Every structure is written in C-alpha cells, then in structure tokens.
N, C-alpha and C positions, 0 to 999 in steps of 0.2 A: 695542879687542877686547872683544866681549861675553862677559859671564859666563855659565856653564852654569846652567840652571834647576834649582834645588834641589827635589827631590821631597819633599812633606811627608805623613806618614801622617794620613788624616782620622780625625776623632773615632769615626766609625763603624767604620773598619778597626781602630782601636785596641781598640775595645770588642769587635769580632769576635774578634781575636787573643786578648784576655784571656779571654773566656768560653769559647772553643774550647779554649785550653789547660786550663782548668780542668775541663772535661768530659772531655777525653782523658786527663788525669792522674788522674781519679777525684775530684778534690777536689769536684766537682759530681757526685754519684752518679747513676746510672741511676734514673729515675723521680722524682727530687727536684725540688721546687718551686723556681723561680727567683724569689726576692724582688727584683723589679725595682729598686724605689727603694733598697733597701739595697744592692744590688750596684753600681748606678750611683754611688752616694755613696762607697762603698769604692774604686772605681777611679778616681774623680775626673772623672765625666762626668755630663752630665744623661740623662734617661730616653729622650729622642728618639734620639740615637744608638745607645743599647743596644738599643731596639726595631728599629731597622734592622738591627743585627747579629744579633737573634734571628731575624728574617725570613730573614736569609741562612743561618743555622744551620738553620732548619726545612727550607729547600730541599735541605740536605745531609743530612737525616734524623737529626740531632743533637738537635733541639729540637721539642717539640710546643706549638702555640699554638691557644688556643681563641677564640671570639667575643668574649670578655670580656678578651682580651689576657692572660688568665693564661698563664704559661709554665712548662714543665717539661722536664727532661732526658728524652729518649726512652729507654724501658726496652731493655734487652737482649732479644732475641728468638731463640729457637732457630732459627727459619727463616732469618733473617738471618745468624747464625753460619754455618748450613750453606751458604747461598749464597755467602758470601765464601770459605769453604774450597773449594768446587767451582770457583769461578773462579780462585783462586790456584793451585789444582793443575794448571790448564792454563797460565796464563800465566806463573807464576814460573819453570817449567822452560823455557819458551820464551824468556823473557828471558835466562836464563843461558846457553842454547845460543847465542842470538845474540851475547852479550857476549863468549863466546870465539872466535867468528868474526870479530868487528868490532872488538875492542877495540885502542886505541891505547896507545902507551907511557904517555901521561898518564893512561889509564883504569887500567892496571895499577898505577901509582904511587898513584892515589886509592884503589883497592880495598885494597892493601896498608896504606896509611896509616889507613884505616878499620878495617882488622882489627886493627892494633895497639892501637887504643883499645877493642877489644871484649871483653866478659866475659860468660858466661853469666848469664842474669837469675835472680836470687833473688826470694823474695817480698818484696813492698814495695820495688820498685827505685827509685832516684832518677830525677829527670827526665834527669839527665846520662846514666845507664845506658840509659834508653829511647831517648834521642836517639842515642847511639852505635850501638845496634842497628838503628835506622832508617837511620843514615848508611852502614852496611855494606851493607845490602839495596839502598839507593838507589844506592850505587857500582856494584853488579852490574848492575842494570837500566839505569842511565844509559849504561853501556857497550854496550847493545844498539844504540844511536844509531836507535831506533825511537820517534818522538816520541808517537805514539798510544799505543803500549804503556806508555810511561813515564808519560804522563798517566794512564792508567787505573790502574796500579799505585800511583801516588801517592794518588789517590782511595781505592782500596781499603784502603791502609795506614791512612789517616785513620780510616775505619769500623772497622777491625780492631783498633785500639789499645784500645779499651774492653774488647773480649773478651780481649785478651792479659792485662789486668789482673784480669779475673775468674779466668782459668785459674792466675794466680800466686797466688791464694790458698791453693792447696795446693802445697806443696813437691814438687816432681818427684824430687827426691833428687840426689845428687851424680853418680851413674852417668849420668843423663840429662842433667845439665849438661856433663859430660865428653864425651858422644857428640855434643851440639850443638857443642861446641868443635871436635872432630874433623871435623864437616861443613863448618864455616866455613872451616877450614884447607884441606880438600880442594876446596872451591869456588874459593878464591883460586888454587890451583895449576892447577886444571883450566882456568879462565879464562885464566890466564897462559900456559899451554901450547897454548892453541887447542883443547882437547879439548871440543867442543860436546855430544857424546853424554855424555860423563862429567859435565859441569857440569849437564846436565838431569836425569840420573839421581840425582845427589846432591840436586839441589834438590827433586826430587820426593819422596825419602824425607824431606827436611828438613821440607817442608810437611805430609807425612802424620804426623808426630810433633810438630807445632808446638803452640804454645799456642793457636792458633786451633782446631785439631783437638780439643784438650782442651776448650776452651770449648763446642764443639758437643756433646760428650758430657755435660758438666755440665748444660747447659741442657736437653737432651733428657731426661736422668735426672730433673731437677727437675720437669719437665712430666709425666713418667710417674708419679712419685711423687704429685704433686698430683692425678693422675687426669684431667688436662686434655688 
C-alpha cells in the first residue's frame, strides 16, 4: 500500500508567510525599509527565496520594489483605506445575508465557537486577538457558501489589517467596545435564526463604525492637515 505524499512548505512560501505576518502585525511598519540580508539571516533562509516572497508580496500591494532590488513596506494610503471601506460596505452585508439564508448546523457551530473566543480589540492587540477577530468574521462569510465572495473578502481582510492597526492607535473607549460586542452577538443570532435582512443591517452598521472607517478618517485628516 503506497504512503500518502507529504506536502512540504517551500523556502519561498516560508519566507512569504514570515514577512507577510510581520507586515500585517505592524512589526514591519508602513514605509519601512526591508533589510533583506538581515531579515533573511534572522528567519534562517538565503536571500533568493526572500526575494521571491517579496515579489509575491508586491503583487498583493504590501511591498514596493525598485530597480535596484531595494524593498520597503507599502505606505498606508487614504485612497486605499477608502476603497476598502466602500467595497466592504457592499460585500460584508451581502455575505451576512447569504450566511443567514444558507448556513448549515456546522456553520452555526463554527460561528458560535468563534464568537466564544472573541473580545473587542484594545490598542496594541495581541496576534491571538487579531486572529480571533478574523476567525469570527471568516466564520460568517464562509457560511455564505459563495466561493467568489469568500475569496474576495479574504483578500480584502489581508489588506485591511494594517489599517485596523492604525485605527487602534487611538483608544475608542469602553462604550464603543461594548457596542461592537453587542453587534457580534446580534450577528450570531440573526444568522442562526435565518434573518438575512437583520444580519445585513447589523453588518452594515458594524462596517460603518469599524476600525477601517476610523482609518479612513485619520488618514484623510492627516492629508488635509499636511495640505496635500
């Protein structure tokens, strides 16, 4: 009887995951120069797979590369923050509505399990807290059973993570955190009850007062202040 083929992560994939996690967590901040030799040595690889990973990250808009192979983390831009918010205002409520219509028992269990590990985000959240927040929202849109929608929201979430961290530099206060917790609870119940309209309405409000919306305001305010 033949043994199953074990799939190993390539060095390029490893480098991609390592650098991407550092960018999305803010360890490599927006606009910062990526010292390729030092970073490759730190994560235990050569510069060749690191450069492959950087080209992949460039295609995702997270890294900028110039002709001399210099690399830096892409800066945060008010226009991109606005674009992300506009798309999510349409797609997240749609996903919530479809989730309420199409959810299975397994989906409901996954959503409730994700909600149990969820807490409103404070300034300087841990990686585990950010992952829990993403897991909850992913459980909602996975229940839509629309592969194109799921893939689009996954990609949007990747790009939006850095803007969430920007917004968290200012503490929104306990009242705002309590409101977010209530919205999470209401979303769970609407999806579980099959209330598509209710789920879409709550998700719309959730996005309008999200960290992404705060980032749009902060970046736009900074640009106006600078006179650009």
